[in-house]
C-alpha positions in Angstrom: -30.8 -7.4 54.7 -31.3 -9.4 51.7 -29.2 -12.7 51.5 -27.0 -13.1 48.6 -27.4 -16.8 47.2 -24.8 -18.8 45.1 -26.4 -19.4 41.8 -27.6 -23.1 41.3 -25.4 -25.5 39.2 -27.9 -25.0 36.3 -27.8 -21.4 36.3 -24.0 -21.4 36.6 -24.2 -23.8 33.4 -26.6 -21.5 31.6 -24.5 -18.2 32.5 -21.4 -20.0 31.5 -22.4 -21.3 28.3 -24.1 -18.2 27.2 -20.6 -16.1 27.8 -18.7 -18.0 25.0 -18.6 -21.7 24.9 -21.2 -22.4 22.3 -19.9 -19.6 20.3 -16.3 -20.7 20.4 -17.3 -24.3 19.5 -19.2 -23.0 16.6 -16.4 -20.6 15.5 -14.1 -23.7 15.6 -16.3 -25.5 13.2 -16.9 -22.6 11.1 -13.1 -21.6 10.6 -12.2 -25.3 10.0 -14.8 -25.5 7.3 -13.4 -22.0 5.7 -9.9 -23.4 6.0 -11.0 -26.7 4.0 -12.7 -24.4 1.4 -9.5 -22.7 0.8 -7.6 -25.8 0.1 -10.3 -27.2 -2.2 -10.1 -23.7 -4.1 -6.2 -24.3 -4.4 -7.0 -27.8 -5.7 -9.5 -27.0 -8.2 -8.6 -23.6 -9.5 -5.0 -23.0 -8.9 -2.6 -21.4 -6.8 -3.2 -17.6 -7.7 -1.9 -14.8 -5.7 -5.5 -14.0 -4.3 -6.3 -17.7 -3.4 -2.8 -18.3 -1.8 -3.5 -15.1 0.3 -7.0 -16.0 1.4 -5.6 -19.6 2.2 -2.8 -18.1 4.6 -5.3 -15.8 6.3 -7.7 -18.7 6.8 -4.8 -21.0 8.2 -3.5 -18.2 10.5 -6.8 -17.4 11.9 -7.3 -21.1 12.5 -4.0 -21.4 14.2 -4.7 -18.8 16.6 -8.1 -20.3 17.4 -6.3 -23.6 18.2 -4.3 -21.8 20.9 -7.3 -20.4 22.4 -8.8 -23.8 22.5 -5.9 -25.3 24.1 -6.2 -22.6 26.8 -9.8 -23.7 27.7 -8.9 -27.6 28.1 -7.3 -29.3 30.9 -5.1 -31.4 28.4 -3.9 -29.9 25.2 -5.6 -31.5 22.2 -4.5 -29.1 19.5 -0.9 -29.1 19.1 -1.0 -31.9 16.8 -3.5 -30.3 14.5 -1.8 -27.0 15.0 1.6 -28.6 13.7 0.0 -30.1 10.7 -1.9 -26.6 9.7 1.5 -24.7 10.5 3.4 -26.8 8.4 1.1 -26.6 5.5 1.0 -22.9 5.6 4.6 -22.5 6.0 5.1 -24.2 2.8 3.2 -21.3 1.0 5.5 -18.5 2.6 8.0 -18.5 -0.4 5.2 -18.7 -3.0 3.5 -15.8 -1.4 6.7 -13.6 -1.5 7.2 -14.5 -5.1 3.8 -13.7 -6.1 4.0 -10.1 -4.3 7.4 -9.7 -6.0 5.8 -10.2 -9.4 3.0 -7.8 -8.5 5.6 -5.2 -7.7 7.6 -5.5 -11.0 4.8 -6.1 -13.4 4.4 -2.4 -14.2 8.2 -2.5 -15.0 8.5 -5.5 -17.0 7.5 -4.0 -20.4 9.9 -1.1 -19.9 13.3 -3.0 -20.3 15.2 -6.1 -20.5 16.3 -6.0 -16.8 12.7 -6.3 -15.7 11.7 -8.7 -18.2 14.4 -11.1 -17.2 13.7 -10.8 -13.5 10.0 -11.6 -14.0 10.7 -14.5 -16.1 13.0 -16.0 -13.2 10.4 -15.4 -10.7 7.6 -16.9 -13.0 9.8 -19.9 -13.4 10.2 -20.2 -9.7 6.5 -19.6 -9.1 5.8 -22.7 -11.4 8.2 -25.0 -9.6 6.7 -24.1 -6.2 3.2 -24.6 -7.3 4.1 -28.1 -8.8 5.6 -29.1 -5.5 2.8 -27.7 -3.4 0.1 -29.3 -5.6 1.3 -32.7 -4.4 1.0 -31.9 -0.8 -2.8 -30.8 -1.2 -4.2 -34.2 -1.1 -7.7 -35.1 0.1 -6.4 -37.5 2.4 -4.4 -34.8 4.4 -7.4 -32.7 4.6 -9.6 -35.7 5.9 -6.8 -36.4 8.6 -7.2 -32.6 9.7 -10.8 -32.7 9.8 -10.8 -35.8 12.1 -8.6 -34.0 14.4 -10.8 -31.0 14.5 -13.8 -33.4 15.4 -11.9 -34.6 18.4 -11.1 -31.1 19.4 -14.6 -29.9 19.2 -15.8 -32.9 21.3 -13.3 -32.0 23.9 -14.5 -28.6 24.0 -18.1 -29.8 24.5 -17.2 -32.1 27.4 -15.2 -29.3 28.9 -18.2 -26.8 28.5 -20.3 -29.1 30.6 -18.0 -29.4 33.6 -15.6 -26.4 33.6 -15.6 -24.2 36.5 -17.5 -21.0 36.2 -15.3 -18.0 34.6 -12.8 -20.3 33.2 -13.6 -18.9 29.6 -13.3 -15.5 30.5 -10.0 -16.1 32.5 -8.6 -18.0 29.6 -9.2 -15.0 27.1 -7.9 -12.3 29.6 -4.7 -14.4 29.8 -4.2 -14.6 26.1 -4.9 -11.0 25.4 -2.5 -9.9 28.1 0.2 -12.4 26.7 -0.4 -10.9 23.3 0.1 -7.4 24.6 3.2 -8.5 26.4 4.7 -10.0 23.3 3.8 -6.8 21.2 5.2 -4.5 23.5 8.4 -6.4 23.8 9.0 -6.6 20.1 7.8 -2.7 19.7 10.6 -1.9 22.2 13.1 -3.7 19.8 12.3 -2.0 16.5 15.2 0.1 15.1 15.4 2.0 11.9 18.5 0.1 10.8 16.9 -3.4 11.4 14.1 -4.0 8.9 13.7 -7.5 10.6 12.5 -6.2 13.8 9.5 -4.4 12.0 8.6 -7.9 10.6 8.7 -9.5 14.1 6.5 -6.7 15.3 4.1 -7.4 12.3 3.8 -11.1 13.1 3.1 -10.3 16.7 0.5 -7.8 15.8 -1.1 -10.1 13.4 -1.4 -12.9 16.1 -2.9 -10.5 18.5 -5.3 -9.2 15.8 -6.8 -12.6 15.3 -7.1 -13.3 19.0 -8.9 -10.0 19.4 -11.0 -10.9 16.3 -12.1 -14.1 18.4 -13.3 -12.1 21.3 -15.3 -9.8 19.0 -17.1 -12.9 17.7 -17.7 -14.6 21.0 -18.5 -11.7 23.2 -19.8 -8.2 23.2 -16.6 -6.2 23.8 -16.3 -2.9 22.3 -12.6 -2.4 23.6 -11.9 -5.5 21.5 -13.4 -4.2 18.5 -11.6 -1.0 18.6 -8.1 -2.7 19.2 -8.8 -5.1 16.5 -9.5 -2.4 13.9 -6.3 -0.7 15.2 -4.2 -3.9 14.7 -5.3 -4.3 11.0 -4.2 -0.8 10.4 -0.8 -1.2 12.1 -0.3 -4.6 10.3 -1.1 -3.0 7.0 1.6 -0.4 7.6 4.3 -2.7 8.8 3.3 -5.1 5.8 4.4 -2.4 3.4 7.7 -2.3 5.2 8.2 -6.1 4.8 7.3 -6.2 1.0 9.9 -3.7 0.3 12.4 -5.6 2.6 11.6 -9.0 0.5 11.9 -7.0 -2.8 15.5 -5.5 -1.6 16.5 -9.1 -0.7 15.5 -10.4 -4.1 17.3 -7.4 -5.9 20.5 -8.1 -3.9 20.7 -11.6 -5.3 19.8 -10.7 -8.8 22.6 -10.6 -11.2 21.6 -9.2 -14.8 23.4 -10.9 -17.6 24.0 -7.6 -19.3 26.6 -5.5 -17.3 25.1 -2.3 -18.7 22.0 -3.1 -16.7 23.7 -2.9 -13.4 23.3 0.8 -13.0 19.6 0.8 -13.5 19.2 -2.1 -10.9 21.3 -0.2 -8.5 19.4 2.9 -9.0 16.0 1.2 -8.5 17.3 -0.4 -5.3 18.3 2.8 -3.9 14.8 4.1 -4.7 13.2 1.4 -2.9 15.3 1.6 0.1 14.5 5.2 0.1 10.8 4.3 0.2 11.4 1.7 2.9 13.3 4.1 5.1 10.4 6.5 4.6 7.7 4.1 5.6 9.8 3.1 8.8 10.1 6.9 9.7 6.5 7.2 9.2 5.7 4.4 11.4 8.0 5.6 14.2 6.6 9.1 13.9 3.3 7.6 15.2 5.0 5.8 18.2 2.7 7.3 20.5 -0.5 6.0 18.6 1.3 2.5 18.4 1.8 2.6 22.1 -1.8 3.6 22.8 -2.8 0.6 20.6 -0.8 -1.8 22.8 -2.2 -0.3 26.0 -5.6 -0.9 24.8 -5.1 -4.4 23.7 -6.4 -5.7 26.9 -9.7 -5.4 28.8 -10.0 -2.1 30.9 -10.1 -3.8 34.2 -6.5 -5.4 33.1 -4.8 -2.3 32.2 -3.7 -1.3 35.6 -2.6 -5.0 36.5 -0.2 -5.9 33.9 1.8 -7.8 36.6 -0.8 -10.5 36.1 0.9 -11.5 32.8 3.8 -13.7 34.2 6.1 -15.7 32.1 3.8 -18.9 32.3 1.2 -16.8 30.6 3.5 -15.9 27.6 4.1 -19.8 27.1 0.5 -20.1 25.8 1.6 -18.1 22.6 4.9 -19.7 22.3 3.8 -23.3 21.8 
């Protein structure tokens, strides 16, 4: 009978590093450069809707990668860096909402005083937010984040040399199972009369999407590629519901100076509310497809062992 021998330390190291460590380190450096590039674009070319969107995407992808890095290290290195990036991206949230609102009402602005007035108000607010954010986009802040990224990358390199075999795969399984549990919980709470519940589900799917994206880039995992594609689809569907929710909130606070325009405003709000309800009904009509997507967010071998995602695993995504 052939004796099965344990692989040598050198063989274990070669197998370990070939399954993700070098790729995750390169991915951290690449995404950090992309994040810095988006900031430079905002500094040099202005905070247009497209550039703000690209910056927010780069930031959110980096934030999820920071969580993955922390799951791979014996001591957390990323929280300080993550807080800085999150604080920066959160500052752009209202600007993004205002710019989306301006895009929504742009076709209407030439049709009457009501929409021209609202556009003027939003344009003024946009300029004020941009001026405030411009003061935060300093090169010193970017350099500080770059130094923290260097420390994090060095910690990953050191861990890759000494980590026990299989740590990378175990950490990624934990994170995907945690993302699945979070998404399932939020999906169970969606209700047609609670648009906020759809927004929370969208945020959960978006984080899961970026986690799955990391897997597709560091490992050959067809199931992750398919789940990542589905996550993008459902995120887009929920994004339309959220845009209509933000628009309704803005219109509910808008008071036209001319009383004769109130009826037009109410009629438009009713039409958009109908659009939102239709989008919600369309999403819920595909409940079985969403449930299948959530089920397939984890590796095939994990789909029959959901009990392994205990409370301690969920905390990895709560930090």
